[in-house]
N, C-alpha and C positions, 0 to 999 in steps of 0.2 A: 481509599474510597473517596477521600476529600478531593484528591486530584481528579478523579473521574467526574465528580459533580461539577468541577470547575470547567469541564469541557463545554458545558452549556451556558457559560457566562455570556452576557451581552457585550462584554468588552473584548475586542479583538486581541489585545496584548495578553489578557488572561487566558483566553482559549489557546493561543499560541504557546504560552509558557506551560500550561497544563499538559498539552500534547508533547512538548519537548521533554518535560519531566517524566511523563510515562515512557517516552521513547528511551530515555537514559536508564530509567529503572528496569525496563524490560530487556536490557542486555543481560540481566541476571535471570537465570532459568526459572527460579521459583517465582519471580515477579510476573512472568508471562501468564502462568496459571492463575495467579491472584487477579491479574487484570481481566482475564476472561471471566472468571467467577464473579468479579465485581461488576461485570456488564460494560466493560470499556469499549468493546468492539463496535457496538451499534453507534454510540456517539462519535467515536473516532471516524468511522466510515461516513457518517453524516458530515463531518468536518472536511472530508475529501472534496466536498463541493462548496466550501466556505468562500465568501467573497474575497478574502485576503489570501494571496498566494502563499504568504509566510505561514498561515494557519494550515493551508492545504499541505504544504511541505512538511510541517511538524507532525501532522496527523499521518501522513504517508510514512514517515520515519517510524512512528509508533506502531502502525499496522505492520510494517515490514518486520520490526523486531518481534512482535507477537506471532506472526505467521511463520516463524521458523519452527514452531511446535505443530504437532499433528492437530491438536485441539484448535489452534489458531487458523490452520488451513481449512478446517471444517467450519469454523465460526464465521468466516468471511461471507458465506452464502446467506445465512439468516440475518446477518448484520447488514445485508444489501450493499456490500462494498465492491463488488466486481464492476458494475457499470461505472461508478465514479472513477475507479482505477483506469478503466479504458479511456474515459474522457481526459484524464490527466496525462495520457501519452501525448496529447496534442499541445501540452504546455511548453513554453520555451525556457523556463527557469531550469538550469542545469541540476541544481541540488534536488529539486523536486523530481525531475525526470529520473535521476539515479535511484531515489527511494522507490519510485513507481516500478522501475525495471527490476529491482531486487525483489520487490513484493510479488510481481507477476511471476518471477522465477520460483518463488516460494510456493505460491498458491496453485500454480498450474499442475501440481501433482494430484490435486483433487480433481477427479474425472468430470464432475459437474462444472467446475470452474474452467477447466481446460476446454470443454466443449463450448462454453459461453465465449471464451476468448477466441477460439478458432472461428466461430460463426460470426464474430463481430466484423463489420466492414472496416473498422479502424485499426485493429490490433496488428495484423500481419503487415499491411502496408507501412504503418508507423514504425514497427520494429525493423523492417527491411531498410527503410530510409536511414534509421539510426545505425544499423549494422554497416551500411555503405558510406556513412558520413565521415567527416574529418576528425571528430572528437574521439580519440582512441578509447578513453574510459567509458564513454557512453556506448561506443561500438562493442566493447567487450561485454558489458552488462546486457546490451540488447541481443547479442548473440546467445548468451546464456538463457535469456527470457524466451527468445524465439525457439530455441531448441526444446525448452520445457513445454511450450505451447504445442509444438508439432510432435512431441513424443507420442509414440504409439505403444501400448502394452503388448 
């Protein structure tokens, strides 16, 4: 919980390290539930719009780790994380983009999120551009994300 509190720090480096720490911790399954119960998603999703790209990237990594769980996929909506994720697709930093693509693939199974992603004027054109781009790793993850967004039950 100390780590979650540090997400609101006035210091950029502290916000970044708090998000990085949560990201690392949340590779453990039990920590994902603890992070959700501790209220980490809302401040992490707020950090997706941080002024520093390194903080945005660290927050995206943590959100990506947490959204591998069903609870995390549901929590992204009340945490208001979908719109910031959409905007992050337009970023040029590769590590940030990879985290965003993986997160989109995770959360698109939530029908409310999938609809929001599909209706966005940004998502499908941005994903298509990445799918067709020269960066093979980005193209692979963009393909997965695009398939998840376009999936029909």
